[in-house]
VMD Tcl script that draws the C-alpha trace (Angstrom):
set ca {
  {0.07 0.17 -0.20}
  {1.52 2.94 -0.86}
  {1.25 5.72 1.77}
  {1.18 9.75 0.90}
  {2.33 11.89 3.82}
  {1.15 15.30 4.37}
  {5.05 16.44 3.11}
  {4.78 14.66 0.34}
  {2.01 16.70 -1.45}
  {1.77 19.78 -4.36}
  {1.14 23.73 -1.98}
  {-1.68 23.96 -4.20}
  {-3.21 20.05 -3.54}
  {-2.92 21.32 -0.35}
  {-5.17 24.40 -0.83}
  {-7.69 22.63 -2.21}
  {-7.68 19.77 0.37}
  {-8.56 22.89 2.63}
  {-10.84 24.49 0.05}
  {-13.70 20.87 0.21}
  {-12.51 20.75 4.14}
  {-14.24 24.54 4.81}
  {-16.57 24.02 1.67}
  {-17.73 20.80 2.97}
  {-18.14 22.16 7.00}
  {-20.07 24.76 5.32}
  {-22.40 23.09 3.43}
  {-23.63 21.30 6.83}
  {-23.33 24.30 9.04}
  {-25.74 25.78 6.57}
  {-28.14 22.60 6.62}
  {-28.33 22.81 10.62}
  {-28.98 26.01 10.63}
  {-31.79 26.13 7.93}
  {-32.79 22.72 10.18}
  {-33.39 24.34 13.03}
  {-34.81 26.96 11.89}
  {-38.48 25.21 9.70}
  {-41.03 24.34 11.79}
  {-41.75 20.05 12.18}
  {-44.79 20.86 9.68}
  {-42.89 21.77 7.00}
  {-39.91 19.11 6.54}
  {-40.75 16.14 4.60}
  {-41.17 13.63 8.05}
  {-42.69 15.93 10.47}
  {-39.77 15.51 12.50}
  {-35.69 17.40 12.72}
  {-33.97 14.14 14.59}
  {-34.15 11.83 11.50}
  {-32.91 14.86 8.81}
  {-30.39 15.48 11.98}
  {-29.14 11.53 11.18}
  {-28.80 12.27 7.64}
  {-27.05 15.02 7.90}
  {-24.32 14.03 10.25}
  {-23.62 11.13 9.08}
  {-23.61 11.96 4.95}
  {-21.90 14.96 5.88}
  {-18.53 13.70 4.92}
  {-20.16 13.26 0.83}
  {-21.78 16.41 0.40}
  {-25.07 13.71 0.25}
  {-26.34 14.22 3.84}
  {-26.47 18.19 3.78}
  {-27.62 18.94 0.39}
  {-30.38 16.16 1.10}
  {-31.74 18.26 3.57}
  {-31.50 21.37 1.35}
  {-32.83 19.79 -1.19}
  {-35.74 17.61 -0.46}
  {-36.31 17.90 3.33}
  {-38.38 20.88 3.53}
  {-41.83 21.51 2.27}
  {-42.73 24.76 0.96}
  {-44.29 27.60 3.11}
  {-47.92 27.69 2.85}
  {-48.43 31.54 1.25}
  {-50.53 33.95 3.14}
  {-54.53 34.14 1.76}
  {-54.22 37.87 1.99}
  {-58.29 37.55 1.50}
  {-58.75 35.08 3.95}
  {-58.75 37.88 6.65}
  {-60.87 40.88 7.55}
  {-61.83 43.34 5.39}
  {-59.19 46.99 7.20}
  {-61.31 48.11 9.78}
  {-63.42 51.40 7.86}
  {-63.31 49.28 4.74}
  {-66.80 48.78 3.21}
  {-67.85 45.80 4.65}
  {-69.64 44.31 1.25}
  {-66.85 45.34 -1.23}
  {-66.54 42.00 -3.45}
  {-63.19 40.04 -4.04}
  {-62.27 41.54 -7.45}
  {-62.34 45.41 -5.09}
  {-60.25 43.91 -2.40}
  {-57.19 41.77 -4.94}
  {-57.01 45.44 -6.86}
  {-56.51 47.09 -2.81}
  {-54.13 44.15 -2.59}
  {-52.27 44.52 -5.67}
  {-52.44 47.95 -6.13}
  {-53.03 49.91 -2.88}
  {-56.36 51.29 -1.98}
  {-57.82 54.12 -3.99}
  {-58.65 56.11 -0.88}
  {-55.02 57.16 -0.95}
  {-54.44 55.45 2.51}
}
mol new
graphics top color blue
foreach p $ca { graphics top sphere $p radius 0.5 }
foreach p [lrange $ca 0 end-1] q [lrange $ca 1 end] { graphics top cylinder $p $q radius 0.2 }
display resetview
């Protein structure tokens, strides 16, 4: 078996290995940060611990963090502006088209 010591590698190779290690730790750190900030309802498995295991056990090959970042999270539900009650002072009988125009372009009253 041919074992190469670190002193036998060129400076470029050592710099490349160092850059890959920094990149791997950065991607893993970002994935862990996003995991902690993501609510359980938005996770594919519904819990954080399976993703923590996947990220940490497969971090040496970038696969675990990338799996979580790509398929581990569900998109957040968009807020429906029409689900809320009309603003105070707005006519109670405003139809959906008028409310949509107000949401998109602002109120016609200059508010």
